[in-house]
C-alpha positions as CSV (number, residue, x, y, z in Angstrom):
1,M,14.7,0.7,22.7
2,S,18.2,2.2,23.0
3,K,20.0,-1.1,23.4
4,E,22.3,-3.2,21.3
5,Y,19.9,-6.1,21.1
6,V,16.3,-7.0,22.0
7,Q,14.2,-10.0,22.9
8,I,10.8,-9.1,21.3
9,D,8.7,-11.6,23.2
10,S,9.4,-13.5,26.4
11,R,8.6,-16.7,24.5
12,D,11.3,-16.0,21.9
13,N,14.5,-18.2,21.9
14,I,16.3,-15.9,19.5
15,I,17.4,-12.3,19.9
16,V,17.6,-9.4,17.4
17,A,20.8,-7.5,17.1
18,L,20.1,-3.7,16.9
19,T,23.7,-2.9,16.0
20,D,26.6,-4.9,14.6
21,L,27.8,-7.2,17.4
22,L,31.3,-8.8,17.5
23,E,32.3,-12.3,18.2
24,G,33.0,-12.7,22.0
25,T,30.4,-10.0,23.0
26,I,28.6,-11.0,26.2
27,I,24.9,-10.7,26.2
28,T,23.0,-10.8,29.5
29,L,19.4,-12.0,29.4
30,D,17.5,-12.6,32.7
31,G,20.8,-12.9,34.6
32,V,22.2,-15.4,32.1
33,N,25.3,-14.6,30.0
34,I,25.4,-15.5,26.3
35,V,28.7,-15.3,24.5
36,L,28.5,-14.6,20.8
37,T,30.4,-17.3,18.8
38,E,30.6,-15.2,15.7
39,N,29.9,-11.7,14.4
40,V,26.2,-10.9,14.1
41,R,25.1,-8.0,11.9
42,A,22.5,-5.5,12.8
43,K,18.9,-6.7,12.0
44,H,20.0,-10.4,12.2
45,K,19.3,-12.8,15.0
46,F,21.3,-15.2,17.3
47,A,20.4,-18.1,19.5
48,I,19.7,-17.8,23.2
49,N,20.3,-21.5,23.8
50,D,21.6,-24.6,22.0
51,F,19.4,-26.0,19.2
52,S,19.4,-29.6,17.9
53,I,18.2,-30.6,14.5
54,G,14.4,-30.2,14.4
55,D,14.1,-27.9,17.4
56,E,11.5,-25.2,17.0
57,I,12.5,-21.5,16.8
58,Y,10.3,-18.7,18.1
59,M,10.2,-15.0,17.4
60,Y,7.4,-12.5,18.1
61,G,6.1,-15.3,20.3
62,V,5.3,-17.5,17.3
63,L,6.9,-20.4,15.5
64,I,9.1,-19.1,12.7
65,G,11.4,-22.0,11.8
66,K,13.1,-25.2,12.7
67,A,16.8,-25.9,13.1
68,I,18.3,-28.0,10.2
69,K,21.8,-28.1,11.8
70,P,23.0,-28.0,15.4
71,I,23.1,-24.3,16.5
72,P,25.2,-23.4,19.5
73,S,24.0,-20.7,21.9
74,G,25.3,-17.3,20.7
75,S,25.4,-18.3,17.0
76,A,23.8,-16.4,14.2
77,I,20.4,-17.6,12.8
78,T,20.8,-18.0,9.0
79,I,19.3,-19.8,6.0
80,E,22.0,-22.4,6.3
81,N,20.9,-23.5,9.8
82,V,17.1,-22.7,9.8
83,K,14.2,-23.6,7.5
84,H,10.7,-22.2,7.4
85,A,8.1,-23.6,9.8
86,S,4.8,-22.2,10.9
87,A,2.1,-23.1,13.3
88,A,-1.0,-25.0,12.2
89,Y,-4.4,-23.3,12.6
90,T,-8.1,-24.1,12.6
91,S,-11.1,-21.9,11.7
92,T,-12.3,-22.1,15.3
93,K,-11.7,-18.9,17.1
94,K,-11.1,-18.3,20.8
95,S,-12.4,-15.4,22.9
96,Y,-10.6,-12.1,22.5
97,K,-10.7,-8.9,24.5
98,W,-9.3,-5.7,23.0
99,N,-7.8,-3.0,25.1
100,A,-8.4,0.0,22.9
101,P,-5.8,2.8,23.0
102,D,-6.5,6.3,24.5
103,V,-7.8,8.5,21.7
104,S,-8.7,11.5,23.7
105,K,-6.3,13.8,21.8
106,F,-7.9,12.9,18.5
107,K,-11.6,12.5,19.4
108,D,-12.6,16.0,18.3
109,R,-10.4,16.1,15.2
110,N,-11.5,16.3,11.6
111,F,-9.8,16.2,8.2
112,M,-10.7,18.3,5.1
113,G,-12.1,15.9,2.5
114,Y,-14.2,15.6,-0.6
115,H,-17.8,14.4,0.3
116,R,-19.5,12.1,-2.2
117,A,-23.2,11.6,-2.8
118,N,-23.1,8.1,-1.3
119,G,-21.8,9.4,2.1
120,S,-18.1,8.4,1.6
121,V,-15.4,11.0,1.9
122,G,-12.3,11.2,-0.3
123,T,-8.8,12.4,0.7
124,A,-8.2,13.5,-2.9
125,N,-10.3,14.4,-6.0
126,Y,-9.1,12.6,-9.1
127,W,-10.4,12.0,-12.6
128,L,-9.6,8.6,-14.2
129,I,-8.8,7.6,-17.8
130,I,-9.4,3.9,-18.0
131,P,-8.7,1.4,-20.8
132,M,-10.9,-1.7,-20.7
133,V,-8.2,-3.6,-22.6
134,F,-4.5,-3.2,-23.3
135,C,-5.3,-2.4,-27.0
136,E,-6.3,1.1,-25.7
137,N,-3.1,1.9,-23.9
138,R,-1.7,3.9,-26.8
139,N,-4.8,6.1,-26.9
140,V,-4.4,6.6,-23.1
141,D,-0.9,7.8,-23.8
142,V,-2.1,10.2,-26.4
143,M,-4.7,11.6,-23.9
144,E,-2.1,11.9,-21.2
145,G,0.1,14.0,-23.6
146,A,-2.9,16.2,-24.5
147,L,-4.2,16.8,-21.0
148,S,-1.7,16.5,-18.1
149,E,0.8,19.3,-18.8
150,A,-1.7,21.6,-20.5
151,L,-4.0,21.5,-17.5
152,G,-1.1,22.0,-15.0
153,Y,-0.8,18.4,-13.6
154,I,2.3,16.5,-12.6
155,T,4.0,14.9,-15.6
156,R,6.8,12.4,-16.0
157,K,9.1,15.3,-16.9
158,D,11.0,17.3,-14.2
159,F,10.2,20.5,-16.2
160,S,8.4,21.7,-19.3
161,V,9.6,23.9,-22.1
162,D,7.1,26.5,-23.2
163,T,7.8,27.0,-26.9
164,Q,4.5,28.7,-27.3
165,A,5.8,31.7,-25.3
166,L,8.5,32.1,-28.0
167,I,5.9,31.9,-30.7
168,N,3.8,34.5,-29.0
169,K,6.8,36.8,-28.7
170,Y,7.6,36.3,-32.4
171,H,4.1,37.1,-33.5
172,S,4.1,40.2,-31.4
173,G,7.2,41.5,-33.2
174,A,9.7,41.0,-30.4
175,N,13.3,41.5,-31.2
176,E,16.2,39.0,-30.6
177,E,17.0,40.4,-27.1
178,E,13.4,40.2,-26.0
179,I,13.1,36.6,-27.2
180,L,16.3,35.6,-25.4
181,A,15.0,37.3,-22.2
182,T,11.7,35.3,-22.3
183,S,11.4,32.6,-19.6
184,I,10.3,29.3,-21.2
185,I,11.2,26.7,-18.5
186,H,8.4,25.7,-16.0
187,T,9.0,23.4,-13.1
188,K,6.5,20.9,-11.8
189,D,5.6,23.2,-8.9
190,E,5.0,26.1,-11.3
191,L,2.8,23.9,-13.5
192,S,0.8,22.9,-10.4
193,E,0.4,26.5,-9.4
194,N,-1.2,27.3,-12.8
195,R,-3.6,24.3,-12.6
196,V,-6.8,25.0,-14.5
197,F,-9.0,23.0,-12.2
198,K,-7.9,24.0,-8.7
199,N,-10.2,21.4,-6.9
200,V,-9.1,18.5,-9.1
201,D,-5.9,16.9,-7.7
202,G,-5.0,15.1,-10.9
203,I,-5.9,13.0,-13.9
204,K,-4.8,9.4,-13.5
205,F,-4.2,7.0,-16.4
206,L,-4.8,3.3,-15.4
207,K,-2.9,1.5,-18.2
208,H,-2.7,-2.3,-17.8
209,E,-2.0,-5.5,-19.8
210,G,-5.3,-7.2,-19.2
211,G,-8.9,-7.2,-20.5
212,C,-8.6,-9.9,-23.2
213,G,-6.6,-13.0,-24.4
214,G,-6.5,-14.6,-21.0
215,M,-9.0,-16.3,-18.6
216,R,-12.5,-14.8,-18.6
217,Q,-12.2,-14.9,-14.8
218,D,-9.3,-12.5,-14.9
219,S,-11.2,-10.1,-17.2
220,E,-14.2,-10.2,-14.9
221,A,-11.9,-9.5,-11.9
222,L,-10.3,-6.6,-13.8
223,C,-13.8,-5.2,-14.3
224,R,-14.5,-5.5,-10.6
225,L,-11.2,-3.9,-9.8
226,L,-11.8,-0.9,-12.2
227,A,-15.3,-0.5,-10.7
228,G,-13.7,-0.3,-7.3
229,Y,-11.4,2.5,-8.6
230,I,-14.4,4.4,-10.1
231,T,-16.4,4.1,-6.9
232,N,-13.5,4.9,-4.6
233,P,-14.2,8.1,-2.6
234,N,-11.0,9.7,-4.0
235,V,-12.4,9.6,-7.6
236,A,-14.8,12.2,-9.0
237,G,-15.5,10.5,-12.3
238,A,-13.9,8.6,-15.3
239,T,-13.5,8.4,-19.0
240,V,-13.6,4.7,-20.1
241,L,-12.0,3.6,-23.4
242,S,-13.3,0.4,-24.9
243,L,-12.1,-1.3,-28.1
244,G,-15.4,-3.1,-28.3
245,C,-14.5,-6.8,-28.8
246,Q,-12.6,-7.6,-25.6
247,N,-13.4,-10.0,-22.8
248,A,-13.6,-7.1,-20.2
249,E,-17.0,-5.8,-21.4
250,V,-18.4,-2.5,-20.4
251,D,-21.6,-4.0,-19.2
252,I,-19.6,-6.2,-16.7
253,L,-17.9,-3.0,-15.4
254,Q,-21.3,-1.2,-15.1
255,K,-22.9,-4.1,-13.2
256,A,-19.9,-4.1,-10.8
257,I,-20.3,-0.3,-10.3
258,R,-24.0,-0.7,-9.5
259,K,-23.2,-3.5,-7.1
260,N,-20.6,-1.3,-5.3
261,D,-23.0,1.7,-5.3
262,P,-26.6,1.2,-6.2
263,N,-27.2,4.9,-6.4
264,F,-24.0,5.7,-8.3
265,A,-24.1,9.3,-9.4
266,K,-20.5,10.2,-10.6
267,P,-20.0,11.3,-14.2
268,V,-18.6,8.4,-16.3
269,Y,-18.1,8.6,-20.1
270,Y,-17.9,5.3,-22.0
271,L,-16.4,5.4,-25.5
272,R,-16.1,2.4,-27.9
273,Q,-13.4,2.8,-30.6
274,Q,-15.0,0.3,-33.0
275,D,-18.1,2.6,-33.1
276,S,-16.0,5.6,-34.1
277,R,-15.3,6.8,-37.7
278,S,-11.6,7.3,-37.0
279,E,-9.0,7.2,-34.2
280,R,-8.7,11.0,-34.4
281,E,-12.4,11.4,-33.9
282,F,-12.4,8.9,-31.0
283,I,-9.6,10.7,-29.2
284,E,-11.1,14.1,-29.8
285,D,-14.4,13.0,-28.3
286,A,-12.6,11.4,-25.3
287,V,-10.6,14.6,-24.6
288,K,-13.7,16.8,-24.9
289,R,-15.8,14.7,-22.6
290,T,-13.0,14.4,-20.1
291,F,-12.7,18.2,-20.1
292,I,-16.4,18.5,-19.4
293,G,-16.1,16.0,-16.6
294,L,-13.3,18.0,-15.1
295,T,-15.4,21.1,-15.0
296,K,-18.0,19.0,-12.9
297,A,-15.3,17.6,-10.6
298,N,-13.9,21.0,-10.0
299,K,-17.2,22.1,-8.3
300,I,-16.4,19.8,-5.4
301,E,-14.5,21.4,-2.6
302,R,-12.9,20.1,0.6
303,K,-15.0,20.2,3.7
304,P,-14.6,19.0,7.3
305,A,-15.1,15.3,7.8
306,L,-14.9,12.9,10.8
307,L,-11.8,10.7,11.1
308,S,-14.1,7.7,10.9
309,N,-14.2,8.3,7.1
310,L,-10.6,7.4,6.8
311,V,-10.0,3.9,5.2
312,L,-6.4,3.1,5.7
313,G,-4.6,0.4,3.7
314,L,-1.6,-1.2,5.5
315,E,1.3,-2.2,3.3
316,C,4.9,-3.2,3.6
317,G,7.6,-3.9,1.0
318,G,11.4,-4.0,0.9
319,S,11.2,-5.1,4.5
320,D,14.2,-5.6,6.7
321,G,15.0,-7.0,10.1
322,F,13.8,-3.9,11.8
323,S,10.4,-3.6,10.1
324,G,8.7,-5.8,12.6
325,I,10.0,-4.0,15.6
326,S,9.7,-0.3,14.5
327,A,7.7,0.7,11.5
328,N,5.1,-2.1,11.4
329,P,4.1,-2.0,15.1
330,A,4.1,1.8,15.0
331,L,1.7,1.6,12.0
332,G,-0.3,-1.0,13.9
333,Y,-0.7,1.4,16.8
334,A,-1.8,4.1,14.4
335,S,-4.4,1.7,12.9
336,D,-5.6,0.9,16.4
337,L,-6.1,4.6,17.1
338,L,-8.0,5.0,13.8
339,V,-10.2,2.0,14.6
340,A,-10.9,3.3,18.1
341,L,-12.0,6.5,16.5
342,G,-14.6,4.7,14.3
343,G,-12.3,4.5,11.2
344,T,-11.2,1.5,9.1
345,A,-7.8,-0.2,8.6
346,V,-7.2,-2.9,6.0
347,L,-4.5,-5.6,6.4
348,A,-3.6,-7.4,3.1
349,E,-0.8,-9.5,1.7
350,F,-2.1,-12.9,2.7
351,P,1.2,-14.8,2.0
352,E,2.7,-12.6,4.7
353,L,0.2,-13.7,7.3
354,N,1.6,-17.2,7.2
355,G,2.1,-18.4,10.7
356,V,-0.1,-15.9,12.4
357,E,-3.4,-17.1,11.1
358,Q,-4.6,-18.5,14.4
359,E,-3.9,-15.2,16.1
360,L,-6.0,-13.3,13.5
361,I,-8.7,-16.0,13.6
362,N,-9.0,-15.5,17.4
363,R,-9.4,-11.8,16.8
364,C,-12.4,-12.2,14.4
365,K,-15.6,-10.8,15.7
366,T,-17.8,-13.6,14.2
367,D,-17.4,-17.3,13.4
368,D,-18.3,-16.6,9.8
369,T,-15.4,-14.1,9.4
370,A,-13.0,-16.5,11.0
371,K,-14.1,-19.3,8.6
372,K,-13.9,-17.1,5.6
373,F,-10.4,-15.9,6.4
374,A,-9.2,-19.5,7.0
375,A,-10.8,-20.6,3.7
376,L,-9.1,-17.8,1.8
377,M,-5.8,-18.7,3.3
378,D,-6.2,-22.4,2.6
379,S,-7.2,-21.8,-1.0
380,Y,-4.4,-19.4,-1.7
381,S,-1.8,-21.7,-0.2
382,A,-3.1,-24.7,-2.1
383,A,-3.0,-22.8,-5.4
384,A,0.7,-21.9,-4.7
385,I,1.6,-25.5,-3.9
386,A,-0.2,-26.7,-7.0
387,L,2.0,-24.5,-9.2
388,G,5.2,-25.8,-7.6
389,S,5.6,-22.9,-5.1
390,A,4.6,-22.2,-1.5
391,F,4.4,-19.3,1.0
392,E,7.8,-20.3,2.3
393,N,9.3,-19.0,-1.0
394,N,8.0,-15.5,-0.3
395,P,11.1,-13.8,1.3
396,S,13.1,-11.9,-1.4
397,P,16.9,-11.9,-1.6
398,G,16.8,-8.4,-0.1
399,N,14.6,-9.6,2.8
400,I,17.0,-12.4,3.6
401,K,20.1,-10.3,3.3
402,D,18.6,-7.9,5.9
403,G,17.6,-10.5,8.4
404,L,14.2,-12.0,7.3
405,I,15.2,-15.6,6.6
406,T,11.9,-17.4,6.7
407,D,8.4,-16.5,5.6
408,A,7.0,-17.0,9.1
409,M,9.5,-14.6,10.5
410,K,8.7,-12.1,7.8
411,S,4.9,-12.6,8.3
412,A,5.0,-12.3,12.1
413,G,6.6,-8.9,11.7
414,A,4.4,-7.9,8.8
415,A,1.2,-8.7,10.7
416,K,2.2,-6.1,13.3
417,K,0.8,-3.5,10.9
418,G,-2.7,-4.7,11.8
419,G,-2.3,-3.7,15.4
420,T,-4.4,-5.5,18.0
421,S,-8.0,-4.5,17.2
422,P,-10.8,-7.1,16.4
423,V,-11.2,-8.3,12.8
424,V,-14.6,-7.2,11.5
425,D,-14.4,-8.7,8.0
426,A,-12.4,-11.0,5.7
427,L,-12.6,-10.0,2.0
428,D,-11.5,-11.7,-1.2
429,Y,-9.7,-9.6,-3.9
430,T,-11.9,-6.8,-5.3
431,E,-14.6,-7.2,-2.6
432,Q,-15.6,-3.8,-1.2
433,I,-14.9,-2.6,2.4
434,T,-18.2,-2.0,4.1
435,R,-17.5,-2.4,7.8
436,H,-15.6,0.0,10.1
437,G,-12.8,-1.6,11.9
438,L,-9.9,-3.9,10.9
439,N,-10.6,-5.8,7.7
440,L,-8.4,-8.6,6.1
441,L,-8.1,-8.3,2.3
442,C,-6.8,-11.2,0.2
443,T,-4.0,-9.8,-2.0
444,P,-0.5,-11.1,-3.0
445,G,2.5,-10.0,-1.1
446,N,3.7,-8.3,-4.4
447,D,3.8,-4.7,-3.4
448,V,2.1,-3.1,-6.4
449,E,-0.5,-5.8,-6.8
450,S,-1.3,-5.4,-3.2
451,T,-1.6,-1.6,-3.1
452,T,-3.6,-1.8,-6.4
453,G,-6.0,-4.1,-4.6
454,L,-6.2,-2.0,-1.4
455,A,-7.3,1.0,-3.4
456,G,-9.7,-1.1,-5.5
457,S,-11.5,-2.3,-2.4
458,G,-12.0,1.3,-1.1
459,C,-9.0,2.5,0.8
460,N,-8.6,6.3,0.6
461,M,-5.1,6.3,2.2
462,I,-2.3,3.8,2.3
463,V,0.8,3.6,4.6
464,F,3.7,1.7,3.1
465,T,6.4,0.6,5.6
466,T,9.9,-0.3,4.2
467,G,13.3,-1.2,5.5
468,L,15.2,-1.2,2.2
469,G,13.4,1.6,0.3
470,T,10.8,1.6,-2.5
471,P,9.5,4.0,-5.1
472,T,6.0,2.5,-5.0
473,G,2.8,4.6,-5.0
474,N,-0.8,4.3,-6.2
475,P,-2.8,6.4,-8.7
476,I,-5.7,7.3,-6.4
477,A,-4.9,6.5,-2.8
478,P,-2.1,8.7,-1.4
479,V,0.7,6.5,-0.1
480,L,2.7,7.6,3.0
481,K,6.1,5.9,3.0
482,L,7.5,5.0,6.5
483,S,11.1,3.8,7.0
484,S,12.0,1.2,9.6
485,N,15.5,2.6,10.1
486,T,17.2,6.0,10.2
487,H,19.9,5.0,7.7
488,L,17.3,4.4,5.0
489,F,15.5,7.7,5.8
490,K,18.7,9.7,5.5
491,K,19.7,7.9,2.3
492,M,16.3,8.0,0.5
493,K,14.7,11.1,2.1
494,D,13.4,12.1,-1.3
495,I,10.9,9.3,-1.4
496,I,10.3,8.5,2.4
497,D,7.9,10.6,4.4
498,I,8.5,9.6,8.0
499,N,11.3,7.8,9.9
500,A,10.3,5.1,12.4
501,G,14.0,4.4,13.0
502,T,13.8,6.7,16.0
503,I,12.1,3.7,17.8
504,I,15.3,1.7,17.4
505,S,17.4,4.6,18.7
506,G,15.1,5.2,21.6
507,E,13.9,8.7,20.7
508,D,10.4,7.4,20.1
509,S,8.2,4.7,21.5
510,I,5.9,2.6,19.4
511,E,3.0,4.6,20.8
512,S,4.5,8.1,20.2
513,M,5.5,7.1,16.6
514,G,2.0,5.8,16.0
515,E,0.5,9.1,17.1
516,K,2.9,10.9,14.7
517,I,1.8,8.7,11.9
518,L,-1.9,9.5,12.5
519,E,-1.1,13.2,12.7
520,Y,0.7,13.0,9.4
521,L,-2.2,11.1,7.8
522,I,-4.7,13.7,8.9
523,A,-2.6,16.5,7.3
524,A,-2.1,14.5,4.1
525,A,-5.8,13.6,3.9
526,S,-6.6,17.3,4.2
527,G,-4.3,18.2,1.4
528,E,-2.0,20.2,3.7
529,I,1.0,17.8,3.0
530,L,1.7,16.4,-0.5
531,L,3.2,12.9,0.2
532,K,6.5,12.0,-1.6
533,A,4.8,9.3,-3.7
534,V,2.3,11.9,-5.0
535,Q,5.0,14.5,-5.6
536,K,7.0,11.9,-7.6
537,G,4.1,10.8,-9.6
538,Q,4.4,7.2,-8.4
539,N,1.2,5.9,-9.9
540,D,1.8,2.1,-9.9
541,F,-1.1,0.0,-11.0
542,I,-0.9,-3.8,-11.6
543,P,-4.1,-5.9,-11.4
544,W,-3.6,-9.4,-9.9
545,K,-4.1,-12.3,-12.2
546,R,-5.2,-15.1,-10.0
547,G,-3.1,-17.8,-11.7
548,I,-0.8,-17.3,-8.8
549,S,1.3,-14.4,-7.6
550,L,3.4,-14.4,-4.4
């Protein structure tokens, strides 16, 4: 794609600038010259032909907007001359034939994972500390302070100061020179090397602001979400802190766990503060039980597993005008490879599927799946409108500044993460993934609420594409960050894992980059590579309150 511009689909009547283009530049398309009437910045679009008010505008081969002013050929497409528009859809699907990619180079590959009693396989081995209600967040903080650094896990600090080493020197009778020569600073890497439980990748603390005081439905959804985290294959067990009087009751959580896994066998310790004699006793009991749980989790070791055990969440955030032509379609190809290998991919962020619903409905394997997806989209859209908003309000100021000026334009590019494989299931928020293949999961477009939901439904890996950069991660599902452009990768290399900007420069094709993504995922799933989000301790966790969130 080493050009100055690209027409993504032959049906498109706008073109994407791959570099800054100056007024007067002549663009040749199918033998026809188009003269730019103004400067067009990289990632933005310009008109192939003249548009009158009300004319439909297409990109990615789908309707993404309508002209609200006359737009001469060669003029930039902006929020001043275009408004959001998307195609109507029905729940009736058409026939669909999938041409699966060649997976011969991956068909005999494995990853090294943690095998669970129910047959699932984790890419990590975590212990969870879970508050049932926000009242317990302070106790969670105390437990984090007592456990993380002492056991050699990543903390929020860049380094630790080992004052105990000085105390030991003092008690041994060391002189001033010996005390001054004692090393007391330990980096995160040094702490990790001295980890007490070598087979436990970390302790994760799922603080939140829910569990009581709101709608009962939100507390019940929170219980289902937490059950999804406990039963996720990346989790070895959990310590659950309950106050005792909250809406999010422990028995609701336990019922949700049994629904997810009828033969659930992981160690989980439930502690109720209102049954304890003191806060000190409550925390002491929680720390001791957690330590015992960690000894059990440490007995589990990585073993070879088929790639079909990978459940990949597909996420984007901080998107730009290149996301839909580099990072997202490359991830889509990687997800197609995984599905062809018997694995699972999960496309979420329903507000960012606006305008491509019919395409996804046509790809559904059954009529029931198509109808459920359409019903979920209809319900979500109606809820947004009832609260005075709509999907068209989804693009952020950053999206718009970098070329995504309507929700349909953003959605058409975002949907590319889902590749081309058939849709095997449509799931509401907190429903569990049970079918191999491409699943659709109802979550908001909000980055953290969406990644939280993906892990809660069973994803054991997530790929997050971004054009503007993001520090987002997840407590239990390792998040691979993929940049859409090289400038971002160079600028934020400390938090981005792979650069898909090489597609824009022509060094990679969508297919070659997709294969690189899958290779990287296999290495990360095996523990051979520690993803940047994991290194940085980016453990973002925000449950979705269904009032409405876009």
